[in-house]
C-alpha positions in Angstrom: 11.4 -15.3 12.5 12.9 -11.8 12.9 10.0 -9.5 13.8 12.2 -6.4 13.2 12.6 -7.0 9.5 10.6 -3.9 8.8 11.3 -1.5 11.7 15.1 -1.9 11.6 15.2 0.2 8.4 13.3 3.2 9.9 16.2 4.7 12.0 15.9 8.4 12.8 18.8 9.3 10.5 17.4 7.3 7.6 14.0 9.0 8.0 15.5 12.4 8.1 17.8 11.9 5.1 15.2 10.1 3.0 12.5 12.6 3.9 14.8 15.5 3.0 15.6 13.8 -0.4 11.9 13.2 -1.1 10.9 16.7 -0.3 13.8 18.2 -2.2 12.9 16.0 -5.3 9.4 17.5 -5.6 10.6 21.0 -4.9 13.2 20.6 -7.7 10.7 19.1 -10.1 7.9 21.6 -9.6 9.7 24.9 -8.9 12.9 24.8 -10.9 12.0 26.2 -14.4 8.4 25.4 -13.6 6.8 27.1 -15.3 9.0 28.5 -18.0 9.1 32.4 -18.2 7.5 32.4 -21.7 4.7 30.0 -20.8 1.5 32.1 -20.3 -0.6 29.2 -19.2 2.1 28.1 -16.8 2.5 31.5 -15.3 -1.3 31.6 -14.6 -1.1 28.2 -13.1 1.0 29.5 -10.2 -2.1 30.9 -8.5 -1.2 32.6 -5.2 -2.1 30.4 -2.2 -3.5 27.3 -3.9 -0.4 26.5 -5.9 1.8 26.3 -2.8 -0.7 24.3 -0.9 -0.6 21.8 -3.8 3.2 21.8 -3.6 3.1 21.2 0.1 0.8 18.2 -0.5 3.2 16.8 -3.1 6.2 17.3 -0.8 4.4 15.5 2.0 3.5 12.7 -0.4 7.1 12.4 -1.8 8.6 12.4 1.7 6.4 9.3 2.6 7.3 7.6 -0.7 11.1 8.1 -0.2 11.0 7.0 3.4 9.2 3.8 2.4 11.3 2.8 -0.6 14.2 1.1 1.3 12.1 -0.7 3.9 9.8 -1.9 1.1 12.6 -3.5 -0.9 14.4 -4.7 2.1 11.3 -6.4 3.4 10.6 -8.0 0.0 14.2 -9.4 -0.1 13.9 -10.7 3.4 10.6 -12.4 2.7 11.9 -14.0 -0.4 14.9 -15.4 1.4 12.6 -16.7 4.1 10.2 -18.2 1.5 13.0 -20.0 -0.4 15.1 -21.0 2.7 16.8 -24.4 2.2 15.3 -24.8 -1.2 17.3 -26.1 -4.1 18.7 -23.8 -6.7 16.3 -24.7 -9.5 13.3 -24.2 -7.1 14.7 -20.8 -6.0 15.0 -19.8 -9.6 11.5 -20.9 -10.3 10.2 -18.8 -7.4 12.2 -15.8 -8.6 10.7 -16.1 -12.1 7.2 -16.5 -10.7 7.6 -13.3 -8.6 9.1 -11.5 -11.6 6.1 -12.5 -13.7 3.7 -11.2 -11.1 5.6 -8.0 -10.9 5.4 -7.6 -14.7 1.7 -8.3 -14.6 1.1 -5.7 -11.9 3.2 -3.2 -14.0 1.2 -3.9 -17.1 -2.1 -3.4 -15.2 -0.9 -0.1 -13.9 0.2 1.1 -17.3 -3.1 0.1 -18.8 -4.9 1.9 -16.0 -2.9 5.1 -16.6 -3.6 4.8 -20.3 -7.3 4.6 -19.6 -7.1 7.7 -17.3 -5.1 9.6 -19.9 -7.6 8.7 -22.6 -10.4 10.5 -20.8 -9.4 13.8 -22.2 -11.6 16.5 -20.6 -9.8 19.4 -22.2 -7.6 20.6 -19.3 -4.2 19.5 -20.5 -3.5 22.9 -22.2 -3.9 24.7 -18.9 -0.9 22.9 -17.4 2.6 24.3 -17.6 4.9 22.9 -20.2 6.6 19.7 -19.1 3.9 19.1 -16.4 3.0 15.6 -17.7 6.7 14.5 -17.9 7.2 15.6 -14.3 4.1 13.9 -13.1 5.1 10.7 -15.0 8.4 10.7 -13.3 6.7 11.1 -9.9 4.3 8.2 -10.7 7.3 6.0 -11.7 9.2 6.9 -8.6 6.1 6.1 -6.5 5.8 2.8 -8.2 9.2 1.9 -6.9 7.8 2.0 -3.4 4.5 0.4 -3.9 5.5 -2.5 -6.2 7.7 -4.3 -3.5 4.8 -3.9 -1.0 2.4 -5.6 -3.3 4.9 -8.4 -4.1 5.6 -8.9 -0.4 1.9 -9.4 0.2 1.9 -12.0 -2.6 4.9 -13.7 -1.1 3.2 -13.9 2.3 0.2 -15.5 0.5 2.5 -18.2 -1.1 4.3 -18.8 2.2 1.0 -19.3 4.1 0.0 -21.9 1.5 3.0 -23.9 2.7 2.0 -23.3 6.3 -1.2 -25.3 5.7 0.9 -28.4 4.9 3.0 -27.8 8.0 -0.1 -27.6 10.2 -1.1 -31.1 9.1 2.4 -32.4 9.5 2.7 -31.0 13.0 -0.7 -32.0 14.3 0.8 -34.2 17.0 3.9 -32.2 17.7 3.0 -29.4 20.0 6.3 -27.6 20.0 6.4 -27.4 16.2 2.8 -26.3 16.1 3.6 -23.4 18.5 6.5 -22.4 16.3 3.9 -22.0 13.6 1.9 -19.7 15.9 4.9 -17.4 16.2 5.3 -17.6 12.4 1.7 -16.6 11.7 1.9 -13.8 14.2 5.0 -12.4 12.4 3.3 -12.6 9.0 0.2 -10.8 10.4 2.4 -8.0 11.8 4.3 -7.7 8.5 1.1 -7.7 6.5 -0.3 -4.9 8.6 2.9 -2.9 8.2 2.7 -3.3 4.4 -1.0 -2.3 4.5 0.0 0.8 6.5 2.7 1.8 4.0 0.8 1.3 0.8 -2.5 2.7 2.3 -0.7 5.9 3.3 0.9 6.4 -0.1 -2.3 5.6 -2.0 -4.4 7.8 0.3 -2.4 10.8 -0.8 -3.1 10.4 -4.5 -6.7 11.7 -4.4 -5.7 14.4 -1.9 -3.0 15.7 -4.2 -5.4 15.4 -7.1 -7.9 17.5 -5.3 -5.2 20.1 -4.5 -4.3 20.2 -8.2 -8.0 20.6 -9.2 -8.4 23.4 -6.6 -5.4 25.3 -8.1 -6.6 24.9 -11.7 -10.1 26.2 -10.8 -8.5 29.1 -8.9 -6.5 30.0 -11.9 -9.2 29.2 -14.5 -12.7 29.2 -13.0 -14.2 28.0 -16.3 -12.6 24.6 -15.7 -14.8 23.7 -12.8 -17.8 22.3 -15.0 -15.5 20.1 -17.0 -13.4 18.9 -14.0 -16.0 17.8 -11.4 -15.1 16.4 -8.0 -16.3 13.0 -9.2 -13.0 12.6 -10.9 -11.3 12.8 -7.5 -13.7 10.2 -6.1 -13.0 7.9 -9.0 -9.2 8.1 -8.4 -9.8 7.1 -4.8 -12.1 4.2 -5.7 -9.7 2.8 -8.3 -6.7 2.8 -6.0 -8.8 1.4 -3.2 -9.8 -1.5 -5.4 -6.3 -2.2 -6.5 -5.2 -2.3 -2.8 -8.0 -4.6 -1.9 -7.3 -7.0 -4.8 -3.8 -7.6 -3.4 -4.5 -7.4 0.3 -7.7 -9.3 0.8 -6.6 -12.8 -0.6 -3.6 -12.7 1.7 -5.6 -11.5 4.7 -8.3 -14.2 4.2 -5.7 -17.0 3.7 -3.8 -15.9 6.8 -7.0 -15.9 8.8 -7.9 -19.4 7.6 -4.5 -20.8 8.4 -4.7 -19.3 11.9 -8.1 -21.0 12.5 -6.8 -24.3 11.2 -3.8 -24.1 13.5 -6.0 -23.3 16.4 -8.2 -26.3 15.6 -5.2 -28.5 15.3 -3.8 -27.5 18.7 -7.2 -27.5 20.5 -9.7 -29.7 18.7 -13.3 -29.9 19.9 -13.4 -33.7 20.3 -14.5 -34.4 23.8 -17.4 -33.1 26.0 -15.6 -34.0 29.2 -12.8 -31.5 28.4 -14.9 -29.0 26.5 -14.6 -26.2 29.1 -10.8 -26.3 29.2 -10.6 -26.7 25.4 -12.8 -23.6 24.9 -10.6 -21.6 27.2 -7.4 -22.7 25.4 -9.1 -21.9 22.0 -9.9 -18.4 23.3 -6.3 -17.8 24.2 -5.1 -19.0 20.8 -7.8 -16.8 19.1 -6.3 -13.8 20.9 -2.8 -14.6 20.0 -3.6 -15.5 16.4 -6.2 -12.7 16.1 -8.8 -15.0 14.7 -11.5 -13.4 16.9 -11.1 -9.8 15.7 -14.2 -7.9 16.7 -16.2 -5.3 14.9 -14.1 -2.4 16.2 -10.9 -3.9 15.0 -12.4 -4.8 11.6 -13.6 -1.2 11.2 -10.1 0.1 12.1 -8.5 -2.2 9.5 -11.2 -1.3 7.0 -10.5 2.4 7.5 -6.9 1.9 6.7 -7.6 -0.3 3.7 -10.2 2.2 2.4 -8.0 5.2 3.1 -7.7 6.2 -0.6 -11.4 6.3 -1.1 -12.1 7.9 2.3 -9.6 10.6 1.7 -11.1 11.4 -1.7 -14.6 11.6 -0.1 -13.3 13.9 2.7 -11.8 16.4 0.4 -14.5 16.2 -2.3 -18.0 15.3 -1.1 -17.7 17.1 2.2 -16.7 20.2 0.4 -13.3 20.7 2.1 -11.4 23.2 -0.1 -7.7 22.7 -0.5 
């Protein structure tokens, strides 16, 4: 398995070009004819200081999204080819339809979620510049192009690991084939962590940019503060954290279970006379397969997974003004 399936996309030239395009996109959306000259609420919205901090946050967010778009789709295509390798045409078509159905389901869930958020009208829409909602809607759709393939890639890894369980049983007495599965599971874990890093970084910026927007609104219209509390920012962080966990956790747990079964297959505890040597070999496999991740490593992984919620708490509960 090619462990460079993700990193090969992130060349310096690509990062520079994609980052420039992402930043330029936001600057074009939220500075060109934004607000319109005859829009009094829009003119007041451009509060000195806080407006440009919000724009900076959006630029940083858009740069990340644009950089991750190509690697996300490239990795999804690579995983799909790996998953359907040597399969017959009708099976390949079935897998494609299943993946498409999951993508549609995720899209519908997101649309319903956005509808729920939009339905909570707290009376601040009139304070935004004209065309603000359309620009934000475009930014959301463009961000979805980067996060959807990451979610589908996690789902593909989950499906592929289900097949690994059968391979583990079939290779129980073939050590060379079993060790090939060790390398395969290692690669899946690396890819899963890369996906987690990308989607966690993108989602963590959503409550931060929301907090920046709220700070700018309150600076321009202090009367908004009572009707736009910081709890809204926390809710955004919590919602996107839950969405991330719902996709990531099943794959992570399945990968951990497959790793343990492979370790048990290679080094079963079936003899007291060889117990010491078997335990040593199992420890080595635990380190390679990362089945013995300690508390520190779990906390680090948890901090990345919970980044959307943590970022919202940092900017809101701790009183950091943006």
